[in-house]
N, C-alpha and C positions, 0 to 999 in steps of 0.2 A: 506493500500500500504505500502511495507515494505520500511525503510530507504536505500537512494540509488540505488533503481529498477528504472526503465524507465516505463516510459504509451504508448503503440500500439499509434500511432497519430489516427488511426482510431476512437479509443476509445473519442478523445476530445470530437467530437459535443455531444458523447453521455453524457459527464459529464457537458457538458453546457446546458444542457439540466434539467439535475437535478438542477443544480446552479439555470437557468432561474424559474425552479418549484418551489423549496425552495419561489423564490421572490411572486411567484403568479403569475409567466407571461408563457404564453406556446410558446414554440418557432413558430413565425408566428402566433401567437395569436394577436386579436387588446387587448388593453388598453382602459375599458373604460376613454373617456374622451378624448383619446391621439390617434393618429396615428398610424395605423398598424405599419407603419413602425418602431415606438419606440420600440416597443418588438423584433425588427430583431433587431435593433442597442443595445437592452440590451446582448440579447443570442452572437451577435457576441462577444461585449466586454467581456461577461463570456468567451467565448470560447478561446479569443484571452489571458486573464490573465490567464486562466488554462494553454494554451500552454507555452504562457512565464513561468510560475511555471516551467511547466514540462522542458524545455530546461536550464533552470538555474539548475535545481536539476541533469539533465545530465551532466550540464560541472562541477558542484561541484563533482560528482561522478567520473567523469574521472580524476577530477585533485589530488580528494584524492585516486584514484587508484596510478596514478604519483607520489607521495608523498610517497606511501605505505600506505594511508591511515591514518596515524596522522601526527600531526604538526612534526615538526623539534627539536628534544631536546635539551636543553640547553648546552653549552658546559661546562665539570664539572670544576671547579678550578683546578690551575694548582698543582701537588702536591710538596711539601717540597722537597728538597734534601740538605743535608749540605754538605757544600762545600768541594772536596776531599782535594785539594790541595791549601794554603792561601800561597798569596806570603810572601815572606821574607823579603824585603825592604819595608819602608813605602809609597814612591811612586807608586810601584807598587799594594801594598794595594790599595791601594786610587782608583786607578785607576779599579781592579779588583773590587772592593766594586761600582764603579760608573755604572759597565757592569754589574750585576748578576743579575741574572736570576735565583734564586735557590728556590724561591717561588711565587707565585701569587703576591705578596704588587708589583711587577715589574711593573705588569701588567697596575696598577693604579698612579702610581707617576710622578711627573714633574721630579724629579731626585734624587738620594741615595742621604742622610745627611750624612756623613764619619765623621765628627767632627771637632770640630775649638779649637783654644789654644795656648799654648804654650806647643812644641813636645818636646823639650830640659829636659829632666828629668826633670815635674811638679812636685810640689809638691803634688796638689791634681787631682784625677781625679775623676772629676763628671759623675755618670752614670743613665740616665734615662730611660724611657717606649721604647718610640719609635716617632719619628716627629708628629710636630703638623703642620695644615695645612701653619704657617706663615713659621716654619720650610725648609717645603716642596717646596715654593714656592722662599724663600734664600737662600736654601744650607748650612742654620747653625742651630745647635740645639738652643734651649732655649729662642725662638724669642718669643715677645709676652708680655702680662702680668705677664705671668709667670716667664719667662727670667727675667724680671724686678725684681720681686721680689727675685729671685736665686740671682742676683746680689745685692742688697740690704741686701741680711741675710749672705752672704759672706763679703761684706766690714763690717756689724754690729761685726761678730766676729774676724775681721783682717785680712782675708784671703786675698782680694780684696782690693788696687793692690797690695798687701807686697809680696804675693808668686805667682808664676805661677801654673796659673789650665787650663786643657782640659778636655774639653767636649763632651759627647757623646751619646748614645743610646743604648738600650740593640740591637733594631732592627732600621734597617738603614735608612727604606722606610715606609712612613707612611700609617697606615691601614685608607682605605675609612671611613670616621664619625669620624673617632679618636678612632675607638673601639679600646677594649685591645688584643693586639696580642696573636694570636694561637700558641697553644707549641709549633706547627710544624715547625712556622714562628721563632720564638723563638729560637728553636733548629738547625734550616738553618744559621744563620746569629753568632751566638755563637761563632764560628772559628772566624771569624772577630777582634770581640772584644777582646776574648782569644789572639791574636796576638797582638793586638793594645798596650793590658797591658803590653806583653811582651818586645816590642821595646818602649814605654818611659817609661818602669819603676817608675811608679807615689810612691813619699813617702808612699801614702793614698787613699784610694776611700771611696769615697759616694755614694751610693744607693740608688737610690729617689724612694722612693715609692715601695709597694708590688714586681710586677712584677719584677722589678729590682735587689730585694733583693733575689727572692725566685731562679732565674735564676743565678746570682752570686753565692751563696751561694749553688745550687743544692739541695734544700728544698722546700719542700710543709708547712713549718710553720708557724704559726699565723705570720703576720707583725708585730701584738704588743709586741709579745713575741721574736721577732731580735732585737728589740730597746732597747736601754740603753747597749750596750753590742760592745766590740773591737771583731768583727770575721776576720778570716785569711784567703786569698785567694791565693792559690798554684798558681805561676806563672809558665810557660812553663819550663822553666830553673830549677823549683822544689824549687826555691824562695817561699817567703811568703809575702803578703802584706796587711798590718792592713785594715781593712773594716767596717763604722758606717752606719747603717741604719737612714734613717729616712725621714720624710714626702715629698714628692714631691710640687712643689712650686703650681702648679694647683690645687690641693686638699687645701692646705693653703688660696687657693682665695676666697674659697667659704667657710674653717670652721676653720678662723684666728682663734679661741680657741685653734689651735694645735700649732700656733707658737711657742709658752714658750717650748715646748718638741724638736720642731725642733732647737731651740737653744741651750738647753743643748746636742742633738746629737752631734751638729758641733763642738761643743766646745770640747765634747769629743775626737773627732780625733783629733784637732788643738794641744791639750796635747799630743798626742803618735806622730803626725809626726813634733811636735817644734824641 
C-alpha cells in the first residue's frame, strides 16, 4: 500500500482475516482449549485495529493535503538593513536606538543598550563588542564580572575617577547566547556608533577585543597585530580620534596572563590623551 493511499472499507475484513491467519486463528474457527467466541473476538479486534489505522492514515493524508503535504517552513531571520538616516541629536539618537529593528537582534532583546557614562566631551570612549546578559537586563554596558574588571583596570591606570569616560558597544542589542555579532549586524549598527563618536567628541577611544577593533578600523587584520600602536579613527566632520586596541575584560577573566599587555595598551592611550 502506498504512503498516503486509502483502503476500501470492503477490504478491511480481508485484511483482518490475514492478520488472524498469521496468528494461527481462522475467522470463526475454534481455538483448542478456548471458546469459539474467542477466535471471533481476535478477528474482530484485528479488524478494528486495521480500520483504526486506515482511518488515522486517511486523516493524516487529508491533513497533509490541507497543509500542502509538508510542514510549515521556519521563518527566516530578519535581513539586516543599515539605518538610512541617523538622528542628529543625542536624545533623538538614543530614542532611535531604543526602537531600532534594523537587524534580527531586536527580536530577542529585552532592551537596546545605548551606552552609559559622561556625555559631555569625555576623555575616553570605551567600545566593546556587544551587550551581555546582565547588560541586556539592566540596560547599561559592562555589567557583571567583566565590567568590574574593566573598572579596576581603568582605576589602576589613573583614568577612573580622574577622567570622564563613556562606555558603549559596537552593536546595541545582545546576540542570543552571547555569540559573536554577525558582519551584517555590525554593519547595521555602525552608523549609530559613528554618530555617538561625532556627538561625544572623545579625546581617545579604547577598542576592546577583535570585533570592536576590526569594526572601528574597518580592517580584517589580526588582532595582535593591531595592538601596541596608536591608530586614528576618522570622524564624520573629517577630524581624527586616536584609538588603541586591547583585550576585552571578558577574555582576561579566563586568560589573566594577558593583563600585563592590557595594562601597557591602556597606558599607551593615556599618554596620548593626557
